[in-house]
C-alpha positions in Angstrom: 0.0 0.0 0.0 1.5 3.4 -0.9 2.1 6.0 1.7 2.6 8.9 -0.5 -0.4 10.8 -1.7 0.6 10.9 -5.3 1.3 7.2 -5.3 -2.2 6.5 -3.9 -3.7 8.6 -6.7 -1.7 6.8 -9.3 -2.8 3.5 -7.9 -6.5 4.4 -8.2 -6.0 5.9 -11.7 -4.1 2.9 -12.9 -6.8 0.6 -11.5 -9.5 2.6 -13.4 -7.4 2.5 -16.6 -6.8 -1.2 -16.3 -10.5 -1.9 -15.9 -11.3 0.2 -19.0 -8.6 -1.3 -21.0 -9.7 -4.8 -20.1 -13.3 -3.9 -21.1 -12.1 -2.4 -24.4 -10.0 -5.4 -25.3 -12.8 -7.8 -24.5 -15.2 -5.8 -26.7 -12.7 -6.0 -29.6 -12.1 -9.7 -29.1 -15.9 -10.3 -29.2 -16.2 -8.2 -32.4 -13.4 -10.1 -34.0 -15.1 -13.4 -33.2 -18.3 -12.1 -34.8 -16.4 -11.3 -38.0 -14.9 -14.8 -38.1 -18.4 -16.3 -37.6 -20.1 -14.2 -40.3 -22.2 -16.3 -42.7 -22.2 -14.0 -45.7 -19.7 -11.6 -47.3 -22.1 -8.6 -46.8 -22.5 -9.3 -43.1 -18.7 -9.8 -42.8 -18.0 -6.5 -44.6 -20.4 -4.6 -42.2 -18.8 -6.2 -39.1 -15.3 -5.7 -40.5 -15.8 -2.0 -40.9 -16.7 -1.7 -37.2 -13.8 -3.8 -36.1 -11.3 -1.9 -38.2 -12.5 1.3 -36.5 -12.1 -0.3 -33.1 -8.6 -1.6 -33.9 -7.5 1.8 -35.2 -8.7 3.5 -32.1 -7.0 0.9 -29.9 -3.7 1.3 -31.8 -3.9 5.0 -31.4 -4.4 4.6 -27.6 -1.6 1.9 -27.6 -4.1 -0.6 -26.3 -2.7 -2.8 -29.1 0.6 -2.4 -30.8 0.1 -0.7 -34.1 1.7 -3.6 -36.0 -0.6 -6.0 -34.2 -3.7 -4.0 -35.1 -2.5 -3.9 -38.8 -1.9 -7.6 -38.8 -5.4 -8.3 -37.3 -7.0 -6.0 -39.9 -5.3 -7.8 -42.7 -6.2 -11.2 -41.5 -9.8 -10.3 -41.0 -10.0 -8.7 -44.5 -8.6 -11.9 -46.0 -11.1 -13.9 -44.1 -14.1 -11.7 -45.3 -12.8 -11.7 -48.9 -12.7 -15.5 -48.8 -16.4 -15.6 -47.9 -17.4 -14.0 -51.3 
């Protein structure tokens, strides 16, 4: 347990950030699974557009490394293109 006031504040801030980051990563993982389970190309394209926006935002916030976000976007795009 921190004794210094600023350390206590950092602890609460980091706990809040950790909870938000976990929630955001879980939302992205769920969206990726939905794209992979898409039945048609049209449905896949719609879901892919939303996932790409999420991944771009996550990479900007460094929730994911930018290269990882780019790799995931490419993999999902290939998957959706294979549906058609």
